[in-house]
N, C-alpha and C positions, 0 to 999 in steps of 0.2 A: 293331290299332287303325287306323282310317282316318285320313287326313291331317286331316280336319276335327276329329276327336276329339282328335288330337295338338295341334292348334292351340288348342283349348279348354282342354286340359290344361296346355299352356304358359302360357296367359293366367292360369289360376288359380294356378299356381306363381309367376308374376311378381307377381300381386296379393298374395300372402303374403309375398314378399320385399320388395315395396315398402313395406310397413307399417314396416319398419325403416330406410328411406331418410330423409334429412333433408327435412323439409317446410318449416319456418320457421326463420329465423335472427334472433331478436330482438337488436338492438343489437350485431350482430356478436360476440356473446360465446359462444353455444352453439347447437347445432342441436337442433330438436325434431322427433321422428318422430310417427307417428299416436298412438302410446301416451302421449306426453307431451302431445299436443293433447287427447285425450279417451280415456282407457284403456278404459271399457266400450264405447265405439263402435269402437275398434280391435279389441277381442275379437270383436265382432259381425262385423266385416269378415273377420277370421281365421276364424271359424266358417263363414261363407259360402264362403270359399275352400276350407276343408277338405271341406265337403260337396260343392262343385263337383268337387273332385279325386276324391273317392270315387265320385260318381255317373258321372263320366266313365269311371273305370276299370271300373265295374260295368256300363257301357253303358246307363244309365238317361237317355235323351235328354230326356225332358220335364222331370225335375227338374234336369238340367244346364242346360237352357235357362232355367228359373226362377232357378236360382242365379247365372247369368251376368247376367241382367237385374237381379237384385237387387243384385249387386255393383256394377253400373255406377251404379245409382240411389244406392247408399250412398256411393260415391266422389264423385258429383256433389253430394250434400247435404253431405258433409264439406267440399268445396271452398267451397261457398256459405257454410257456417257459419264457416269459417276467414277468408274474405274479409270477411264482415260483422263478425267479431270484431276483425279488425285495423283496420278502419275506425272502429269504435266504441271502440277501447281507450283512447284519450286524449280522448274527447268531453267529459270533465268539465273540461278546461282551457279557460278563457274566451277565450284568445287563439288565433286561427286560424292564425297563423304557427308558433307552438310546437306546436300540435296537429298541423299538417301536417308539420313536421320530425320529430316523434317517430314518427308514422305511417309515414313513409318509412324509418325505421330498422329496421322489421320486414321482412325480405326473405323472399319465397317462393323456395324452393330447387328444385333439379332433381328431387327425389323426386316432385313432382306429375306430371311426365311419365311416370315409371315406374308411378305408381299409376293413372294413366288408361289406360296401355298395356295393362295386365293384363285389366281388365274388357272393354276393346274387342276384344282378341284372343279372349277367352272367348265374347263375344257373337257375333263372326263365326264362330268355330268351331262354336258350338252352333246357330247358324241354318243352317249349311251341312250339318251332319250329320243324317242321317235314320235312323231305326230300321230295321234290316235285317228284311225280311219273308221268312220261310222258307215255301216251299211244299212240298208232299208229294213233288215229283218231284226235289228237290235232294239 
């Protein structure tokens, strides 16, 4: 494997591992990972990661590139959805001070950095790798 393919493989492995990292911590009571945020969405991210690993190992550069970009789009959409959900969680409370206080009690954790690092590495690796062209003289 070339270094670009290894970078892409490492990115997909980090993506799968990051789904188990803590993402949110509501009221400092427990941590929520991707599967506790939205289990079907987490399974889709896992599936894209597995497809990316398989296509990287099998040297399918086009599918690897598609999986890398799809994983990045999925992670960005998950972050936007989590951010909007946290901001709208306590919007039913008519008092702005209490609403703001309760919203600040939901903390974003370090797992987001790991979750973004995986797709970024896989996109960099997939964009740097080129399919090897064999000629008759080799």
